[in-house]
C-alpha positions as CSV (number, residue, x, y, z in Angstrom):
1,M,0.4,126.4,106.5
2,L,-0.9,130.0,106.7
3,D,-4.6,130.3,106.2
4,R,-6.2,133.1,104.2
5,D,-6.5,135.6,107.1
6,E,-2.9,135.0,108.2
7,A,-1.4,135.3,104.8
8,L,-3.3,138.4,103.8
9,K,-2.5,140.1,107.1
10,I,1.2,139.7,106.4
11,C,0.7,141.2,102.9
12,E,-1.3,144.1,104.2
13,T,1.3,144.8,106.9
14,V,4.0,145.1,104.3
15,L,1.8,147.3,102.2
16,A,1.3,149.7,105.1
17,H,5.0,149.9,105.8
18,A,5.7,150.5,102.1
19,K,3.2,153.4,102.0
20,A,4.6,154.9,105.1
21,A,8.1,154.7,103.5
22,G,6.9,156.6,100.4
23,A,5.7,154.0,98.0
24,E,3.1,155.4,95.6
25,D,1.9,151.9,94.4
26,A,2.8,148.4,95.6
27,T,2.0,144.7,95.5
28,V,3.0,142.2,98.1
29,S,2.8,138.4,97.4
30,L,3.4,135.5,99.8
31,R,4.1,131.9,98.8
32,G,4.0,129.3,101.6
33,T,5.0,125.6,101.0
34,A,5.0,122.4,103.0
35,Q,6.6,119.4,101.3
36,Q,6.8,115.8,102.4
37,H,9.3,113.6,100.5
38,A,10.9,110.2,100.5
39,R,13.8,109.3,98.2
40,F,14.8,105.7,97.3
41,A,17.8,104.3,95.5
42,D,19.4,100.8,95.1
43,N,16.0,99.3,96.2
44,R,16.0,101.0,99.6
45,I,14.8,104.2,101.1
46,T,17.6,106.7,101.5
47,T,16.1,109.9,102.8
48,S,12.7,111.0,104.2
49,G,11.7,114.4,105.4
50,R,9.5,117.5,105.5
51,A,10.4,121.0,104.5
52,E,8.4,124.2,105.1
53,D,9.1,127.7,103.9
54,V,7.4,131.0,103.3
55,Q,8.6,133.6,100.7
56,I,7.4,137.2,100.9
57,T,8.0,139.6,98.0
58,A,7.4,143.3,98.1
59,T,7.3,145.2,94.8
60,V,6.9,149.0,95.0
61,W,6.9,152.0,92.7
62,V,8.1,155.5,93.5
63,G,7.6,158.0,90.7
64,R,7.3,155.1,88.2
65,R,10.6,153.7,89.5
66,R,10.3,150.1,90.7
67,G,12.0,148.3,93.5
68,S,11.6,144.8,94.8
69,S,12.8,142.9,97.9
70,I,12.3,139.3,99.0
71,G,12.4,137.7,102.5
72,N,11.2,134.7,104.4
73,D,10.8,136.1,107.9
74,P,7.2,137.0,108.9
75,A,8.3,138.8,112.1
76,A,7.1,142.4,112.5
77,D,10.5,144.0,112.2
78,A,11.5,141.9,109.3
79,L,8.4,142.9,107.4
80,K,9.1,146.6,107.9
81,Q,12.7,146.1,106.8
82,L,11.4,144.3,103.7
83,A,9.2,147.2,102.7
84,D,11.8,149.8,103.4
85,E,14.4,148.0,101.3
86,A,12.0,147.8,98.3
87,V,11.3,151.5,98.6
88,Q,15.1,152.3,98.8
89,I,15.8,150.2,95.7
90,A,12.9,151.9,93.8
91,R,14.4,155.4,94.6
92,V,17.7,154.6,92.9
93,S,16.2,152.6,90.0
94,P,15.6,153.8,86.4
95,V,12.0,154.7,85.4
96,H,10.0,151.5,84.7
97,R,8.7,152.2,81.3
98,E,6.1,149.4,81.4
99,Y,4.5,150.4,84.7
100,L,0.8,149.9,85.0
101,P,-1.2,150.7,88.2
102,T,-1.7,147.6,90.3
103,L,-5.1,145.8,90.0
104,G,-8.1,146.8,92.1
105,P,-10.6,144.3,93.5
106,Q,-11.3,141.2,91.4
107,T,-13.7,138.3,91.9
108,Y,-12.1,134.8,91.7
109,P,-13.7,131.3,91.9
110,D,-12.5,128.8,94.4
111,H,-9.4,126.8,93.5
112,R,-10.4,123.1,92.9
113,G,-6.9,121.7,93.1
114,Y,-6.7,121.0,96.9
115,A,-7.1,117.6,98.7
116,S,-6.6,117.2,102.4
117,A,-5.3,113.6,101.9
118,T,-2.3,115.1,100.1
119,A,-1.7,118.0,102.5
120,N,-1.9,115.6,105.5
121,I,-0.2,112.6,104.2
122,D,-0.4,109.3,106.1
123,L,3.2,108.4,106.7
124,D,2.4,104.7,107.5
125,A,0.4,104.3,104.3
126,R,3.3,105.9,102.4
127,A,5.8,103.5,103.9
128,K,3.6,100.5,102.9
129,T,3.4,101.9,99.4
130,L,7.2,102.4,99.1
131,N,7.8,98.9,100.5
132,A,5.4,97.4,97.8
133,M,7.2,99.4,95.1
134,L,10.6,98.3,96.2
135,S,9.5,94.7,96.5
136,T,8.3,94.8,92.9
137,C,11.8,95.9,91.8
138,R,13.6,93.2,93.9
139,S,11.3,90.5,92.6
140,A,12.1,91.5,89.0
141,R,15.8,91.8,89.8
142,I,15.7,95.4,88.8
143,I,17.4,98.3,90.6
144,G,14.9,101.0,91.4
145,A,15.4,104.6,92.3
146,G,13.0,107.6,92.6
147,F,10.9,110.0,94.6
148,H,7.6,110.0,96.4
149,T,6.5,113.6,97.2
150,A,3.3,115.2,98.6
151,G,3.0,118.9,99.2
152,E,0.8,121.9,99.8
153,L,1.1,125.4,98.4
154,A,-0.6,128.6,99.6
155,T,-0.3,131.8,97.6
156,A,-1.6,135.3,98.6
157,E,-1.3,138.7,97.1
158,A,-2.4,142.2,98.0
159,T,-2.1,145.4,96.0
160,A,-2.2,149.0,97.1
161,N,-5.3,149.4,94.9
162,G,-7.4,146.8,96.8
163,N,-6.9,143.5,95.1
164,R,-6.8,140.5,97.4
165,R,-6.4,136.9,96.5
166,Y,-5.5,133.6,98.3
167,F,-5.4,130.1,96.8
168,R,-4.4,126.7,98.3
169,S,-3.3,123.7,96.2
170,T,-1.8,120.4,96.7
171,N,0.3,118.0,94.5
172,A,1.7,114.5,94.8
173,D,4.2,112.9,92.6
174,V,5.8,109.5,92.2
175,S,8.6,108.7,89.8
176,V,10.7,105.6,89.3
177,T,13.9,105.0,87.3
178,A,14.6,101.3,86.9
179,R,17.8,99.7,85.7
180,S,18.5,96.1,84.9
181,A,21.2,94.3,86.8
182,D,23.4,93.9,83.6
183,G,23.2,97.7,83.0
184,T,21.8,97.5,79.5
185,G,18.1,98.1,80.3
186,S,16.5,101.2,81.7
187,G,12.9,102.3,82.3
188,Y,11.2,105.4,83.7
189,F,7.6,106.3,84.6
190,S,6.0,109.0,86.6
191,A,2.6,110.2,87.7
192,D,1.2,113.1,89.6
193,H,-2.1,114.3,90.9
194,F,-3.4,117.0,93.3
195,D,-5.2,114.1,95.2
196,L,-2.8,111.5,96.6
197,S,-5.6,109.0,96.8
198,K,-6.0,109.0,93.0
199,L,-2.2,108.4,92.5
200,N,-1.5,104.8,91.5
201,A,2.1,104.3,92.7
202,Q,2.0,100.6,91.9
203,Q,1.2,101.3,88.2
204,V,4.2,103.6,88.1
205,V,6.7,101.1,89.4
206,D,5.2,98.3,87.2
207,Q,5.6,100.4,84.1
208,A,9.1,101.5,85.0
209,V,10.2,97.8,85.8
210,S,8.6,96.5,82.6
211,K,10.4,99.0,80.4
212,A,13.7,98.2,82.1
213,V,13.2,94.4,81.4
214,K,12.1,94.9,77.9
215,S,14.8,97.4,77.0
216,R,17.7,95.1,77.8
217,Q,20.4,94.3,75.2
218,P,19.2,96.9,72.6
219,K,20.3,96.6,69.0
220,P,22.1,99.4,67.2
221,I,20.1,101.6,64.8
222,E,21.2,104.2,62.3
223,P,20.0,107.8,62.7
224,G,17.4,109.0,60.2
225,T,13.8,110.1,59.9
226,Y,11.4,107.4,61.2
227,P,7.7,107.1,61.9
228,V,7.4,107.2,65.7
229,I,4.9,106.6,68.5
230,L,5.6,109.0,71.4
231,E,4.2,108.1,74.8
232,A,2.6,110.9,76.7
233,Q,5.7,111.5,78.8
234,A,7.8,112.0,75.5
235,V,5.1,114.5,74.3
236,A,5.2,116.4,77.5
237,D,9.0,116.6,77.3
238,L,8.6,118.6,74.1
239,V,5.4,120.6,74.0
240,G,6.3,122.8,76.9
241,F,8.4,124.7,74.4
242,L,5.3,125.2,72.3
243,T,3.1,126.5,75.1
244,N,5.9,129.0,76.1
245,S,5.7,130.4,72.6
246,L,2.0,131.3,72.7
247,D,2.7,134.9,73.6
248,A,1.3,137.9,71.8
249,R,4.1,140.3,72.4
250,T,7.0,138.2,71.1
251,T,4.7,137.3,68.2
252,D,3.9,141.0,67.3
253,E,7.6,141.8,67.6
254,G,8.5,139.2,65.1
255,R,10.4,136.9,67.6
256,S,7.9,134.0,67.7
257,A,7.0,130.9,65.8
258,F,3.6,132.5,65.4
259,S,4.9,135.7,63.8
260,G,3.6,136.3,60.3
261,K,4.5,138.8,57.6
262,D,4.4,142.6,57.9
263,G,4.1,142.5,61.7
264,K,1.0,140.3,61.7
265,S,0.4,137.1,63.7
266,R,-0.6,133.7,62.3
267,I,-3.8,133.6,64.2
268,G,-6.4,132.1,62.0
269,E,-4.0,129.8,60.2
270,K,-4.2,126.1,60.2
271,M,-0.8,125.3,61.6
272,F,-1.5,122.0,63.2
273,N,-3.2,118.8,62.5
274,E,-7.0,119.2,62.2
275,K,-7.7,116.8,65.0
276,L,-5.7,118.7,67.5
277,N,-7.2,121.1,70.1
278,I,-5.3,123.0,72.8
279,Y,-7.0,125.0,75.5
280,S,-6.6,126.2,79.0
281,D,-9.3,125.7,81.7
282,P,-8.6,126.4,85.4
283,M,-11.6,124.3,86.3
284,H,-10.5,121.2,84.5
285,A,-11.3,118.1,86.6
286,D,-7.9,116.4,86.2
287,V,-5.5,119.3,86.1
288,P,-7.2,122.2,87.9
289,A,-5.2,125.4,88.1
290,A,-5.2,128.6,90.1
291,P,-8.2,130.8,88.9
292,S,-5.9,133.7,88.4
293,T,-3.1,134.6,86.0
294,T,0.2,135.6,87.5
295,E,-0.8,139.3,87.0
296,G,-4.1,138.7,88.9
297,I,-6.5,138.6,86.0
298,P,-9.3,136.1,86.8
299,A,-8.7,133.0,84.7
300,T,-11.3,131.4,82.4
301,R,-11.3,128.8,79.7
302,I,-9.5,129.8,76.6
303,S,-9.2,128.0,73.3
304,L,-5.6,128.3,71.9
305,V,-5.8,125.9,69.0
306,R,-9.1,124.6,67.6
307,N,-9.1,121.8,65.0
308,G,-5.6,122.7,64.1
309,V,-6.2,126.4,63.8
310,L,-4.3,128.9,66.0
311,E,-7.1,130.9,67.7
312,N,-5.5,132.9,70.6
313,L,-2.3,134.2,72.0
314,S,-1.6,135.5,75.5
315,Y,-1.7,139.2,76.1
316,S,-0.1,140.6,79.3
317,R,-1.7,143.7,80.8
318,F,0.9,145.9,79.4
319,W,0.9,144.5,75.9
320,A,-2.9,144.5,75.9
321,Q,-2.9,148.2,76.6
322,E,-0.3,148.8,73.9
323,K,-2.5,147.0,71.3
324,K,-5.8,148.3,72.7
325,K,-7.0,144.8,73.7
326,D,-8.2,143.1,76.8
327,P,-5.6,141.2,78.8
328,T,-5.9,137.4,78.3
329,P,-7.5,135.5,81.2
330,G,-4.9,132.8,81.1
331,P,-3.6,130.4,80.1
332,V,-3.0,128.8,83.5
333,N,-2.7,125.2,82.2
334,Y,-2.6,123.4,78.9
335,I,-4.9,120.6,77.7
336,F,-4.0,118.8,74.4
337,E,-6.7,116.6,73.0
338,S,-8.2,115.2,69.9
339,S,-11.5,116.4,68.4
340,Q,-12.1,112.7,67.5
341,A,-12.2,109.6,69.6
342,P,-8.7,108.9,71.1
343,V,-6.7,106.0,69.8
344,S,-5.3,103.5,72.2
345,M,-1.6,102.7,72.4
346,D,-2.3,99.1,71.3
347,D,-4.1,100.4,68.2
348,M,-1.3,102.8,67.4
349,I,1.2,100.0,67.5
350,K,-1.0,97.7,65.4
351,G,-1.4,100.4,62.8
352,M,2.3,101.0,62.4
353,E,4.2,99.2,59.6
354,R,7.7,100.2,60.6
355,G,8.9,102.7,63.2
356,L,10.0,103.5,66.7
357,L,8.2,103.6,70.1
358,I,9.7,106.3,72.3
359,T,9.3,106.4,76.1
360,R,10.7,109.9,76.9
361,F,13.2,112.5,76.0
362,W,16.0,114.0,78.0
363,Y,18.3,117.0,78.0
364,V,16.0,118.8,75.6
365,R,17.1,122.3,74.5
366,L,15.7,124.9,72.1
367,I,17.8,125.6,69.0
368,D,15.6,128.0,67.0
369,G,12.5,129.8,68.5
370,R,11.0,130.7,65.1
371,S,10.4,127.0,64.3
372,I,10.5,125.7,67.9
373,M,13.4,123.5,66.7
374,L,14.6,121.3,69.6
375,T,17.5,118.9,70.2
376,G,17.8,116.2,72.8
377,L,18.1,112.5,73.4
378,T,15.9,109.5,73.8
379,R,16.1,107.8,77.2
380,D,14.8,104.8,79.2
381,G,13.5,102.7,76.4
382,V,13.2,102.8,72.6
383,W,11.7,99.9,70.6
384,W,11.5,98.9,67.0
385,I,8.0,98.2,65.6
386,E,7.4,96.2,62.5
387,K,4.2,95.0,61.0
388,G,2.2,96.1,64.1
389,Q,4.3,94.4,66.7
390,I,7.1,95.5,69.0
391,R,10.1,93.5,67.8
392,H,13.1,94.5,70.0
393,P,14.7,97.4,71.8
394,V,17.1,99.7,70.0
395,G,19.8,102.1,71.2
396,N,19.3,105.7,72.1
397,L,19.4,108.5,69.5
398,R,19.8,112.2,69.4
399,F,17.1,114.2,67.6
400,N,16.7,117.6,65.9
401,Q,13.0,118.2,65.5
402,S,10.7,121.2,65.1
403,V,7.6,121.0,67.2
404,L,5.7,122.9,64.5
405,A,6.6,120.2,62.0
406,M,5.9,117.5,64.5
407,L,2.3,118.6,65.0
408,A,1.8,119.7,61.4
409,P,-1.4,118.7,59.5
410,W,0.5,116.1,57.5
411,N,2.5,114.5,60.3
412,V,0.1,113.5,63.1
413,E,-1.5,110.1,62.3
414,A,-3.2,109.3,65.7
415,I,-3.8,111.0,69.0
416,G,-4.4,109.2,72.3
417,A,-6.3,110.1,75.4
418,P,-4.8,112.9,77.4
419,E,-2.7,112.1,80.5
420,R,-1.9,114.4,83.4
421,K,1.7,115.8,83.4
422,A,0.9,118.9,85.4
423,P,0.4,121.7,84.3
424,L,-0.3,119.7,81.1
425,M,-2.7,117.1,79.9
426,V,-1.1,115.5,76.9
427,P,-1.8,112.4,74.8
428,A,0.4,109.9,73.1
429,L,1.0,110.6,69.4
430,R,1.7,108.6,66.4
431,L,3.7,110.6,63.9
432,S,4.6,109.9,60.3
433,G,8.1,111.4,60.7
434,F,10.6,112.4,63.4
435,T,14.2,113.2,62.7
436,F,17.1,111.6,64.5
437,T,20.6,112.9,63.8
438,S,23.1,110.6,65.6
439,V,23.4,107.7,68.0
440,S,23.9,107.9,71.7
441,D,25.7,105.5,74.0
442,A,23.6,106.4,77.0
443,I,21.3,103.8,78.5
């Protein structure tokens, strides 16, 4: 993995070549990755390997015309060719109407999302972990498949105006899909962390196997609107569409769920349940993020939703200039949490008279951006709850559901403790209503 000096030297070399070729402004970024992986299926390891790569991107401007070129060869002649190609493309491109000069020097805090135990994975320890996971599947007569990955990422960027930044991060992930031998039960669970030593792989397989066993022989159920409990994974499968909508430009242009009347936004409105807070914090202990936006603005903590009220949207550098505002220092991650004490899953179940427990969603697609209306399918375990107890598994269902309505003041009954699903921290939710439109024959 390239260290700071090596990575920035490559960026500065490309900058020098771009200037010599006629670039008036430029930014060069580098992304280096090293990934260890093991894949397993049918209760045995099928592949294991390591992959390394580097991607270098040169973006230049000539007379406000932009050109960009990408390569993965750090050799001296390749770097010159990369810069020359970007300048040649810029010369024949149309004027870039949203050009802003690249950033000058900025001050960034250190990135907290790096762990050497993840970057330098112990392969013997991983083999023992995988063996224990597969033994759990075999003992339960469950067929297990999934991934164990651990990787390192280094990113660097240099601009013609003097900005320099370099960050390193790591991430480890374990996921298991478990199927019953009779083909009627399925379970899934995953976990991730930047520090491999804090990743409980045995919990992952235990959860997946338990769901596969308990979801066998599901009973049919009619579509309709039901009270539901969504596990954290199911919440994560949906709320990414919400976070992608927290953009000032699409809102101001009337294309967003947060667009109001007469060109105004809905900032200041209570759009969500009063217990819900959403914020971004690059220094969050459980899901730390790079202390820089993709545009190079130093990232800080930002409140997006406080006690159900929409507080902030994200302004890019260009749109901030258009609206005479400061560019937003984020968001770089998203933490969903309750302003009150979190409710445990057991208590959510005990407090439900009748409804469904949902493990996760699959094949989720956006139908309508103005309401963040989504469609998709349940998968890997759905159970019927009655009088505070899980009674039996039920078949999968297709849903059509607005995320705004899902998180509306009247719909959220209970919020759990946030769980890491990077770049998110999301809780389980108990909702008074969730709309299912048809049945699905999938397991």
